[in-house]
C-alpha positions as CSV (number, residue, x, y, z in Angstrom):
1,X,0.0,0.0,0.0
2,X,1.5,3.4,-1.0
3,X,2.5,5.8,1.7
4,X,-0.2,8.5,2.2
5,X,2.4,11.3,1.5
6,X,3.1,9.8,-1.9
7,X,-0.6,10.2,-2.7
8,X,-1.0,13.7,-1.3
9,X,2.3,15.5,-2.3
10,X,2.3,15.1,-6.1
11,X,-1.2,16.8,-6.5
12,X,0.0,19.6,-4.1
13,X,3.1,20.1,-6.1
14,X,1.1,20.2,-9.3
15,X,-1.4,22.7,-7.8
16,X,1.4,25.0,-6.5
17,X,3.1,25.0,-9.9
18,X,-0.1,25.8,-11.7
19,X,-0.7,28.8,-9.4
20,X,2.9,30.0,-9.6
21,X,3.2,30.0,-13.4
22,X,0.5,32.6,-14.0
23,X,2.0,34.8,-11.2
24,X,5.4,34.5,-12.9
25,X,3.9,35.4,-16.2
26,X,2.1,38.4,-14.6
27,X,5.4,39.6,-13.2
28,X,6.8,39.8,-16.7
29,X,3.7,41.3,-18.3
30,X,4.2,45.0,-19.1
31,X,2.3,47.4,-16.9
32,X,0.6,49.7,-19.5
33,X,-1.5,51.8,-17.1
34,X,-1.1,54.3,-14.2
35,X,1.3,57.1,-13.8
36,X,4.0,57.5,-16.5
37,X,7.2,59.5,-16.6
38,X,9.5,59.7,-19.6
39,X,12.7,61.5,-20.8
40,X,14.2,62.3,-24.2
41,X,17.9,63.0,-24.8
42,X,19.0,63.8,-28.3
43,X,19.4,66.5,-30.8
44,X,17.4,69.3,-32.5
45,X,17.5,70.8,-36.0
46,X,15.8,73.8,-37.7
47,X,12.9,73.5,-40.1
48,X,12.2,76.6,-42.3
49,X,9.0,78.6,-41.6
50,X,8.6,82.4,-41.9
51,X,12.3,82.5,-40.8
52,X,15.2,81.0,-42.6
53,X,17.3,78.1,-41.5
54,X,20.0,78.7,-44.1
55,X,21.3,81.5,-46.3
56,X,24.5,82.8,-47.8
57,X,25.3,84.5,-44.5
58,X,24.9,81.5,-42.3
59,X,22.2,79.4,-40.7
60,X,20.8,77.6,-37.7
61,X,22.8,74.5,-37.2
62,X,21.8,71.3,-35.3
63,X,22.5,71.0,-31.5
64,X,21.3,69.2,-28.5
65,X,17.9,68.7,-27.0
66,X,16.1,67.2,-24.0
67,X,12.5,66.8,-22.9
68,X,10.3,65.4,-20.1
69,X,6.7,64.2,-20.1
70,X,4.6,63.3,-17.0
71,X,1.1,62.1,-17.0
72,X,-1.3,59.2,-16.8
73,X,-1.7,56.2,-19.1
74,X,-5.5,56.1,-18.8
75,X,-5.6,52.9,-20.9
76,X,-3.0,50.8,-22.6
77,X,-4.1,52.7,-25.8
78,X,-4.0,56.3,-24.5
79,X,-1.8,58.7,-22.5
80,X,-2.6,62.2,-21.3
81,X,-0.2,64.5,-19.5
82,X,2.0,67.5,-19.7
83,X,5.4,67.9,-21.4
84,X,8.4,70.3,-21.5
85,X,11.1,70.3,-24.1
86,X,14.1,72.5,-25.0
87,X,16.2,72.3,-28.2
88,X,19.3,74.3,-28.9
89,X,20.5,75.6,-32.2
90,X,23.9,76.9,-33.3
91,X,23.4,80.2,-35.2
92,X,26.1,81.0,-37.6
93,X,24.6,84.2,-39.2
94,X,27.1,86.8,-40.1
95,X,27.0,90.5,-41.1
96,X,30.2,92.1,-42.4
97,X,32.1,89.0,-41.3
98,X,30.9,89.4,-37.7
99,X,28.6,86.8,-36.0
100,X,25.2,88.1,-35.2
101,X,24.2,85.6,-32.5
102,X,26.1,83.6,-29.9
103,X,23.3,81.1,-28.9
104,X,19.8,80.1,-29.8
105,X,17.2,77.8,-28.2
106,X,13.5,77.0,-28.1
107,X,11.4,76.0,-25.1
108,X,7.9,74.6,-25.2
109,X,5.2,73.4,-22.8
110,X,2.5,71.1,-24.1
111,X,-0.6,69.2,-23.1
112,X,0.4,65.8,-24.2
113,X,-2.2,63.7,-26.1
114,X,-0.9,60.3,-27.4
115,X,-2.4,57.1,-28.7
116,X,-0.5,53.8,-28.6
117,X,-0.5,50.7,-30.8
118,X,0.8,47.9,-28.4
119,X,2.3,44.9,-30.1
120,X,3.7,42.3,-27.8
121,X,6.4,44.3,-25.8
122,X,6.5,47.1,-28.4
123,X,4.6,50.4,-28.0
124,X,4.1,52.6,-31.1
125,X,3.1,56.0,-30.0
126,X,1.4,58.6,-32.2
127,X,1.1,62.1,-30.7
128,X,-0.6,65.4,-31.5
129,X,-0.1,67.9,-28.6
130,X,-1.0,71.6,-28.5
131,X,1.0,74.0,-26.4
132,X,3.1,77.2,-26.3
133,X,6.7,77.8,-27.3
134,X,9.3,80.5,-27.3
135,X,12.4,80.9,-29.5
136,X,15.3,83.1,-28.4
137,X,18.3,84.3,-30.4
138,X,20.9,85.9,-28.2
139,X,23.1,88.5,-29.9
140,X,26.9,88.0,-29.9
141,X,27.3,91.1,-27.6
142,X,25.1,89.4,-25.1
143,X,23.0,92.4,-24.1
144,X,20.4,92.0,-26.9
145,X,18.1,89.2,-27.9
146,X,15.4,88.6,-30.4
147,X,12.5,86.2,-29.7
148,X,9.2,85.0,-30.9
149,X,6.5,83.2,-28.9
150,X,3.0,81.9,-29.2
151,X,0.9,78.8,-30.0
152,X,2.7,75.6,-31.1
153,X,1.7,72.1,-32.1
154,X,3.8,69.0,-31.4
155,X,3.1,66.0,-33.6
156,X,5.4,63.1,-33.0
157,X,6.1,59.4,-33.1
158,X,7.8,57.0,-30.7
159,X,8.8,53.4,-30.8
160,X,9.5,51.8,-27.4
161,X,10.4,48.3,-26.1
162,X,9.1,47.3,-22.7
163,X,11.8,46.1,-20.3
164,X,10.2,43.9,-17.7
165,X,7.0,45.2,-16.1
166,X,7.5,48.9,-15.7
167,X,10.5,50.2,-17.7
168,X,10.7,51.0,-21.4
169,X,13.4,52.4,-23.8
170,X,13.3,53.3,-27.5
171,X,13.4,56.3,-29.8
172,X,11.2,59.3,-30.4
173,X,10.9,62.2,-32.9
174,X,8.8,65.3,-32.3
175,X,8.1,68.2,-34.7
176,X,7.6,71.6,-33.0
177,X,5.3,73.6,-35.4
178,X,5.3,77.2,-34.3
179,X,2.4,79.6,-35.2
180,X,4.0,82.7,-33.5
181,X,2.4,86.1,-34.0
182,X,4.3,88.0,-31.4
183,X,7.9,89.0,-32.2
184,X,10.1,90.9,-29.8
185,X,13.5,92.5,-29.4
186,X,15.1,93.2,-26.0
187,X,18.0,95.5,-25.4
188,X,18.9,95.8,-21.7
189,X,15.7,96.6,-19.8
190,X,13.9,97.9,-22.9
191,X,11.7,95.7,-25.0
192,X,9.7,96.3,-28.2
193,X,7.2,93.8,-29.7
194,X,5.1,93.8,-32.8
195,X,3.6,91.5,-35.3
196,X,6.7,91.5,-37.4
197,X,10.4,91.2,-36.5
198,X,12.8,93.2,-38.6
199,X,16.1,91.3,-38.8
200,X,18.8,90.9,-41.4
201,X,18.6,88.1,-42.1
202,X,15.1,87.2,-40.8
203,X,15.6,84.1,-38.6
204,X,12.3,84.0,-36.7
205,X,10.1,82.1,-36.3
206,X,11.2,78.7,-37.5
207,X,9.9,75.2,-36.8
208,X,12.1,72.6,-35.1
209,X,12.5,68.8,-35.0
210,X,13.7,67.1,-31.8
211,X,14.7,63.4,-31.7
212,X,16.7,61.0,-29.6
213,X,16.7,58.2,-27.1
214,X,13.4,57.9,-25.2
215,X,13.0,56.0,-22.0
216,X,10.7,56.0,-19.0
217,X,8.6,54.0,-16.5
218,X,5.1,53.4,-15.3
219,X,4.4,53.6,-11.6
């Protein structure tokens, strides 16, 4: 007659394994809901608009960029939140063989609206986010700057791979489309603004593309 433990233990082991396997699978399953924070590190480049990105006297060359988004993944298919990005440019405009600007950058804040196409551990994100942006060109002398500001739209696309349950990493490209109507020049404490910015050459406003490594987490 078999020992009672030989009859009881195998079914218990089988039941325990059956319960443990789904839990292990759950631990590996990506968490596509709840709070979400993400960062972008990469570069930016100029896209012509009313202003020029290139001429015989110079241009706005590529430089670095970074951004951060924070919000809520309401559903595995939808994310809503707020975002900030800054992209630098290297202005090389010259007048009489003298540089006009020493630095240039654009900052923007956006209400982020993004839909996802989840495929296995891959998330394809498609974004169209309204917001506000400001472009600034600092004169070579340092005491004068020209800037434009106003409504902006940020369409973008991202491709991320889920690492474990909460982390993800991938790439992202955003296009900052500026619809600025307010142009200003500032010299010391004095500022003048109008609907047109008189520069030679005219460098504002321009659009911008920002792209780079994209990573983040759900919490």
